[in-house]
N, C-alpha and C positions, 0 to 999 in steps of 0.2 A: 836683507836690507844692508847688512854690514859690507863695506867695501864697494857698494854701488853708489855712484855719485851721479845724480840727475841734474842736468843743466837745462832748464826750460826757458830762461830769459837770455836773450843775446843782445849785446850792444853793438850795433852795426854803424859803420862810419859814413855810409852813403846810401842813397836810394838804389844804386846799382847793386850794392852788396845785399840789400834786402831782397831784391828781385831774384838774385842768384840763390839765396837761402830759401826763398819762398817756393821754388820749384821742387825742392826735396823736403819741404816742411812736414807734411803728413807722415812720410816714411821716417823722418828723424824723430818725430814725436812718438811714433809707434815703437821705435827701437829703444827708447828710454824705459819702456814698460811701466811708466809712471801711472797712467790711468788704470792699468791692470792691477797695480799695487793698491790703488784707491778702492777698486771694486773688491779685491780680496779682503781688505780691512773691513769694509762694510758688510761683506758676507759673513765674516767671523763674528761681528757684532750682532748681526741678525740671528745667527745660530744661538748666541747667548740669550738674546731677548726671547726667542721662541722656547728655549729650554726653561727659562724662568717663568714666562707668562703663560704658555700653553701647557707644558709638561709639569709645571709646578715643582721643579727640581732646583737644587742649589748648584751653582756653577763655581768652580775653582779654576782660576787662570794660573797656569804654571809655566815658568821659564827659568833660565839659569839664575839670574839675579833678581827676578820678580819686579823690575822697575823700568822695563823698556816697552815692549809691546803690551804688557799687562796694563800700563797706563793708558795706552791708546784704545785698546779694545774695551776696557772697563769704562772709560769716559764716553765713548760712542754708545755703549749699551745703556748707560744711565740717561744720556740725552734722548735716546729713542724711547725709553720707558717713562721718564719723568718730565713733565712739562715745566717744572720749576727750573730745571737746568737749561731751558731754552730761553729764559729771560737773561738779560745782560748780567745782573747781579748773581744769578744762579750759575751761569756759565763761568764767571770769574771765580766763584767759590769752588766750582768743580776742578778747574785747572789748579787752583791753589792747593787743593787737597790731594788730588790724584797725581799731579805732576811735581809740584814744588815740594810739598811735605813728604811725599813718598820717595823723593830723592832721585827724580829723573836727572841724568848727568848732562845738564844744559851746558856747563863749561866745557866738557869733553866733546860733546857732539856738535856744538855750534862753533867751536874754535875761536871764541872771542878773546880769550886770555892768552892762550898759547896756540899758535897756528899749527895744526897738524892735519893735513888733508886725509890721512889714512883713518883718523878717528872721527871725522865729520860725518854725521848721519842726519839727514833732514826729516827725522821722525815727527817732530812737532809740526813741521810744515805739512806733513802727510795727514796728521790729525786735523789741522785747520782746513785742509782741502776736503777731507771727508765731511766735515761740518758744512762746508760750502755746498757740497753736493746735496746734503739734506735740505738746506735752505732753498735750493733750486727746485726740489721736488715737493717741498711743503712750505711754500712762501709765507703763509700766514701763521705758522706755528712758532716762529722765532722772533724774539723781541729785539734782535740786533740785525744789522744789515751786513752785506758783504764788505762794505767799506770799513766796518768795525774789524772784521777778520783780517783784512789787508793791513790796516793800521796796527793791529796787534802783532802781526808778523814783522812789520817794520820795527816796532818797539823791541821785539825780541833780539833783533840784530844790532841795535844801537850800542849795547854794552855799557849802559849807564844806569840800568835799573837793577836793584838788588834782587828782584824776583827771578831773573834768568841768568845770574852770573855764577851760580854755585852748583855743585853736584849733589849736595845734601845739606840738611839743616846743620849737621855736625860741622861740615866744612865752613859753612857761613859763620857759625859761632866762633870757631877757631880763628878765622880770618880777622874778625873784628877784635878778638881778645889778644891776638899776637901782634897785630900790625901796630907798630909804634906811631907811625904817621897817620894811620887810618883809624886809630882807636876812637877818635871823636867824630869821624866822618859818618854822615848819615846819607846813604844812597836812597834815592826815592823809590817807591813802589810803582810798578808799571800801572797798577790799578788807579793811581791818582792821576786821572786824565787831565785835571786842571793844570798839571805841571807842563803839559804839552799844548793843550788846546783851550780855546775859549768855550764858553757855554754854547754859543751859536755854532761853532765848528763841531762840537760834540753832537749836535742834532743830526748830523749825517750818520751817526751810529744807530739811530732808531728806525725801526721798521714800521711804515705806515699801515701795512696790511695787518700786522699783529695788533696795532692799536684799534683798528676797525673791528676786529673779531673779539677782543678781550675787554674793550671799554663797554661797561654795562649799558650806559645811556645810549651810545651810538649803536650798539648791538641790538637794543630793543627797537630802535628805529628801523633797522634792517628787517627784523622779525615782523614788525607791523607792515612793512612794505611787501614782504613775501605773502603775508596773509591777505592783504588787499589784492595782490595780483591773482591769487588763487580764486578769490571771490569774483573778481571783475572779468577774468578771461577763462572761466571754467569751460565755456563752450567753444573756445577757439583752439584747435588742435596745435597750431604752431606755437601759440603762447603757452599752451599747456606743457609742451616740451621744454620751453625755456624756463617756466616756473618750476617744473619738475627738477631741472638741473640745479636751480637755486635751492630747492627744497631738500636736496640731498644732504645739506649741512644741518638740517633741522629735523625735528620730529614733533608730532602733535600728541600731547598728553592732556586728557581731561579738558579739551577745548582750548588749551594754551600751548604756545610754542616755546620750546626750550632749546638751548644750544646743545648740540650733541658733541660731547668732548671726545676727541680722538685720544685713546689711551696710549697706544704705541705707534711709533712711526716705523713702517717697514718699507725702506726704499727699494727701487728697482736698480739692479746692478749690472744690467746688460750693457754691452758696449755702446749702442747708440744713445743711451740715456746718460752715461757718465761722460761729462764734458770737461774741457780744459778751463781752468780758472783764469780767464784772460786778464781780468783786472789786476791780479797779482803778478802774473808772469810776463804779460806783454804790454803793460801800461806805458813803458818808456819808448816803445817802438811806434813812432808817429805814423808810418805807413800802415800799421796794423789797426789803427784807431778808426772807428766808425764815426764819422762826423755827424753830429746831431742825432745819434742813435745809440743802440746797445742797451744793456741793462740800466745804466744811469738815466737814460731817457725815460724808461718805464718807471724807475724809482721816483723821479721828480714829478712825473704826472700823477703817481699814486699819492705823493705828499699833497699835491694841489687838490686832488679829489677828497682826501680826508679833511683838508682845511675847509672845503666847500660844505661837506656834510656837517662838520662842527658848526660852521657859520649858520647853516639852515636850522640845525637843532637849537642853536642859541636864539635864533629869531622866534622859533615856535615857543620856547620856554619864556622868552621876554613877553610875547603876546599873552601868555598865560600868567604873567607876572610871577613866575617862579624862579627866574634866574636873570640877574641884572649884569653880572660880569661874565664876559665870554671866556670859557676855559681855554687853557693853552694846551697844545698838542705835543710840544717838545720835538717837533719835526723841523726841517730846515726852513720851511716857509711859515713857521709859527709866528703870529703877529699879535700876541697878547700884549697887554699894556706894559708889563714889566720886562718884555723882551724887545729891545730896540732892533729895528730892521737895519741890516748891514747892506745899505744900498750900494756901497763900493764893491762888495762881493758879487752882487747880482749883475752889476754892469761890467765887471772886469773879468769874470770867469767865463770860459768858453766850454761848451758842452761837446764832449766826445765820449766814446765808449770807455775811456780810462778816467773819466771824471770821478772824484775830485782830485785825482793824482796827475792830471794833465800838466806837463811842463809849461813854463811861461810862454805865452804866444806873442811872437813879434809881429810887427805890421806885415812883414813879408810872408811869414807862414800863415798869418790870418787870411791874406788874400789867396794863397795857394790852397788852403784847406777849406775855405769858405765857412769858417766857424760861426756858429750862431750863439749869441749871448743868452744866458739863462733868463734874463729879464724879459725876453720875448714870450716866455711861457706865461709870465704874469700879465703882460700886455694883452695876450690873446686869450686869456682864461675868461671863463664866464663869471668868475667871482671877482669882487672888488678887492683892490690891493690894500686899502686902508680900512680895515673892518671897524676899528674903534671910533673913527670919525664919521662913520656912515650914519645917515639919518635913519632912525628906527620907525619913522612914521609910516 
């Protein structure tokens, strides 16, 4: 890793430059060996997980100063084995413990304080990329989205957060103790997301599929639906196949259905499965963007689907007179009473594969790219936009 500098994002001046680069794009990407590094890190973490989980042996990670690749492999292994670290709070605590407190040299490897290309190592980016690969293969197991990971990497490079500015806790302590002008300066923590984003913007960090799987009330509705499908279509081979596919996530015990918890995540690391994290590396390249599509399109549709399920569940509970206030989902389309709708956001933001990091769209580029406003999703959705004012009769 040391001395290897990988450049995945290019800033091109014109459409012609993009076309020229595009001809050799795949070979250039292969020459970086970046995806191979991602696969190797995942393989190393898988070996650790199998040794601990299957062989029941203790693993000791050894390297020269014990705070470089040990941070990466240890973090990936814990994420694969423990579901707590797949929540946003757990993931942040993992980084704080395994990277910040263990003394990963952020200042040296990021080059934010003193620029030295020879010392720059994108190891933390490699870790985030590995986590992104896990999210792609296990989309309902993580409480945060790829937008969260991309935003975290942006925050790492800003150079204004105390979290990623030092090489050790000792260096951080000495800096504030010795600095005459900075003695009373309080740099913000990167985990204080309110410093950068509103609550509505932070909803982009949440994963709707995780909510569907781990919310007990919504999950019970899915379990009941699977049970009804098995009873209703038991004699139809085509539907049996579909229900069997749904039922792979569940098991029947004593006549009741319970959620089968996936203990360890073991990803596939073969070349066709390991993909380029396009939202992070290619988001500023307009010709690379998929207009009206890509992962963000799927993400927004998933958010709308969860909102519809919550709405229907609330209707059922209201009819049973068990629940009068509609619960909030903390997703981008959450429309609870205490969450005002940002109509300006829905009307002015345009959907591409780099959403929500798409640059400002001018009238000219809007016509050229035929961008579609996100509000179209609401207008064409089967669910009502204003849940709270909807008549419950």
